[in-house]
C-alpha positions as CSV (number, residue, x, y, z in Angstrom):
1,X,-0.7,-13.7,-10.3
2,X,1.9,-13.7,-13.2
3,X,0.9,-12.9,-16.8
4,X,0.8,-16.0,-18.9
5,X,2.4,-14.4,-22.0
6,X,4.8,-11.6,-23.0
7,X,1.9,-9.8,-24.8
8,X,0.0,-9.6,-21.5
9,X,3.1,-8.3,-19.8
10,X,3.6,-5.6,-22.4
11,X,0.0,-4.6,-22.1
12,X,0.2,-4.3,-18.3
13,X,3.4,-2.2,-18.6
14,X,1.8,0.1,-21.1
15,X,-1.3,0.8,-19.0
16,X,0.9,1.6,-16.0
17,X,3.1,4.1,-17.8
18,X,2.8,7.7,-16.7
19,X,1.1,9.9,-19.5
20,X,3.1,12.7,-21.1
21,X,0.8,15.6,-20.1
22,X,0.4,14.4,-16.5
23,X,1.9,17.6,-14.9
24,X,-0.4,19.9,-16.8
25,X,-3.4,17.8,-15.8
26,X,-2.1,17.7,-12.2
27,X,-2.0,21.5,-12.2
28,X,-5.4,22.0,-13.5
29,X,-7.1,19.5,-11.1
30,X,-5.0,20.9,-8.3
31,X,-6.4,24.4,-8.9
32,X,-10.0,23.0,-8.6
33,X,-9.2,21.2,-5.4
34,X,-7.5,24.2,-4.0
35,X,-10.5,26.5,-4.7
36,X,-12.9,24.1,-3.1
37,X,-10.6,23.8,-0.1
38,X,-10.1,27.5,0.2
39,X,-13.9,28.0,0.0
40,X,-14.5,25.8,3.0
41,X,-12.8,28.4,5.3
42,X,-12.7,31.7,3.4
43,X,-16.3,32.4,4.3
44,X,-15.8,32.3,8.0
45,X,-13.9,35.6,8.0
46,X,-16.8,37.2,6.3
47,X,-19.7,36.1,8.5
48,X,-20.0,39.4,10.4
49,X,-19.9,41.4,7.2
50,X,-22.5,39.0,5.5
51,X,-24.7,39.2,8.6
52,X,-24.7,43.0,8.6
53,X,-25.0,43.5,4.9
54,X,-27.9,41.0,4.4
55,X,-29.5,41.8,7.8
56,X,-29.4,38.1,8.7
57,X,-29.8,36.4,11.9
58,X,-26.6,34.9,13.4
59,X,-27.9,31.3,13.0
60,X,-28.6,31.8,9.2
61,X,-25.2,33.3,8.7
62,X,-23.6,30.2,10.2
63,X,-25.5,28.0,7.7
64,X,-23.4,29.5,4.9
65,X,-20.5,27.4,6.3
66,X,-22.6,24.4,7.5
67,X,-24.4,23.9,4.2
68,X,-21.1,23.9,2.3
69,X,-19.4,21.3,4.6
70,X,-22.6,19.1,4.6
71,X,-23.0,19.3,0.9
72,X,-19.4,18.3,0.3
73,X,-19.7,15.3,2.5
74,X,-22.9,14.1,0.9
75,X,-21.7,14.7,-2.7
76,X,-18.2,13.0,-2.5
77,X,-19.3,9.3,-2.6
78,X,-22.0,10.1,-5.3
79,X,-19.3,12.0,-7.4
80,X,-17.0,9.1,-7.1
81,X,-19.6,6.7,-8.5
82,X,-20.7,9.1,-11.2
83,X,-17.1,9.5,-12.2
84,X,-16.6,5.7,-12.5
85,X,-19.9,5.5,-14.4
86,X,-19.6,8.4,-16.8
87,X,-16.0,9.4,-16.8
88,X,-14.0,11.3,-14.3
89,X,-13.2,14.2,-16.7
90,X,-16.8,14.8,-17.5
91,X,-17.8,14.9,-13.8
92,X,-14.8,17.1,-13.0
93,X,-15.7,19.7,-15.7
94,X,-19.3,19.6,-14.8
95,X,-18.3,20.2,-11.1
96,X,-16.1,23.1,-12.2
97,X,-18.9,24.8,-14.2
98,X,-21.3,24.4,-11.3
99,X,-18.8,25.6,-8.7
100,X,-18.1,28.7,-10.9
101,X,-21.7,29.6,-11.6
102,X,-22.7,29.0,-7.9
103,X,-19.8,31.2,-6.8
104,X,-21.0,34.0,-9.1
105,X,-24.5,33.6,-7.8
106,X,-23.3,33.8,-4.2
107,X,-21.6,37.0,-4.9
108,X,-24.9,38.4,-6.3
109,X,-27.3,37.1,-3.5
110,X,-29.4,39.9,-1.9
111,X,-30.6,37.8,1.0
112,X,-29.2,35.2,3.3
113,X,-31.7,32.5,2.2
114,X,-30.5,32.8,-1.4
115,X,-26.9,32.8,-0.2
116,X,-27.4,29.5,1.6
117,X,-29.0,27.9,-1.4
118,X,-26.3,29.1,-3.7
119,X,-23.7,27.8,-1.2
120,X,-25.4,24.4,-1.4
121,X,-24.9,24.3,-5.1
122,X,-21.4,25.5,-4.7
123,X,-20.8,22.5,-2.3
124,X,-22.1,20.1,-4.9
125,X,-19.4,21.4,-7.3
126,X,-16.8,21.5,-4.6
127,X,-17.6,18.0,-3.3
128,X,-17.3,16.6,-6.7
129,X,-13.8,17.8,-7.1
130,X,-12.1,15.6,-4.6
131,X,-12.9,12.1,-5.7
132,X,-12.8,12.9,-9.5
133,X,-9.6,14.8,-9.3
134,X,-7.9,12.1,-7.3
135,X,-9.1,9.5,-9.9
136,X,-7.8,11.7,-12.8
137,X,-4.4,12.1,-11.1
138,X,-4.2,8.3,-10.5
139,X,-5.1,7.6,-14.2
140,X,-2.4,10.1,-15.4
141,X,0.6,9.1,-13.3
142,X,0.4,5.3,-13.8
143,X,3.0,3.5,-11.6
144,X,3.9,6.9,-10.0
145,X,0.4,7.3,-8.7
146,X,1.2,6.8,-5.0
147,X,3.6,9.7,-5.0
148,X,1.4,11.9,-7.0
149,X,-1.7,11.3,-4.9
150,X,0.4,12.0,-1.8
151,X,1.4,15.3,-3.1
152,X,-2.2,15.9,-4.3
153,X,-3.8,15.3,-0.9
154,X,-1.6,17.9,0.6
155,X,-3.4,20.6,-1.4
156,X,-6.6,20.3,0.7
157,X,-5.1,21.4,4.1
158,X,-3.0,24.1,2.5
159,X,-6.2,25.5,1.0
160,X,-7.8,25.3,4.6
161,X,-4.9,27.4,5.9
162,X,-5.0,29.9,3.1
163,X,-8.8,30.5,3.3
164,X,-9.0,32.7,6.4
165,X,-6.0,34.6,5.4
166,X,-7.3,35.4,2.0
167,X,-10.8,36.0,3.3
168,X,-9.5,38.4,6.0
169,X,-7.6,40.5,3.4
170,X,-10.6,40.6,1.0
171,X,-13.1,41.5,3.7
172,X,-10.8,44.2,5.1
173,X,-10.1,45.9,1.8
174,X,-13.2,45.1,-0.2
175,X,-16.6,43.4,0.4
176,X,-17.6,39.9,1.4
177,X,-19.0,39.6,-2.2
178,X,-15.5,39.6,-3.6
179,X,-14.8,36.4,-1.7
180,X,-17.0,34.6,-4.1
181,X,-15.9,36.5,-7.1
182,X,-12.3,35.5,-6.5
183,X,-13.3,31.8,-6.2
184,X,-15.4,32.2,-9.3
185,X,-12.4,33.6,-11.4
186,X,-9.9,31.1,-10.0
187,X,-12.2,28.1,-10.7
188,X,-12.8,29.2,-14.3
189,X,-9.1,29.4,-15.3
């Protein structure tokens, strides 16, 4: 449908222009998405260390991974709706705070049950990153949104590949607790 006046045409062009600070915003939301992505796979390398340190049964150790994946899947559509209703930036910032605090709590957990609960909260924050971050990128890039979202969605699989590598290095040279401290520091930057 064609706009009926030149004023409508100018207004449509103005709303579709990329914003000046779009690259900075892209970098910030990309870090959040990368941390949520890495956190999906980084814990798998630490399961044996977690099990031994917390004297946990194998099935409870596995829940540290399962609860994170399940929580993310449940939260994604809800976060998208909340982002539409209250603003994507607010929901994204709230998710970053929740993810960071939950990561810190995970590193301090003294039993497997608390670790699973804190991982659930971490999943809520991590699950809210994807829909809100994608919406933020789409808003910032205007008519260039397709290319930006294409680049943005490549971050998630890269984080999935990096997670076990980073986790293996951390568990080898430090403790499983540092896995959560690293994600806590990275998410708060």
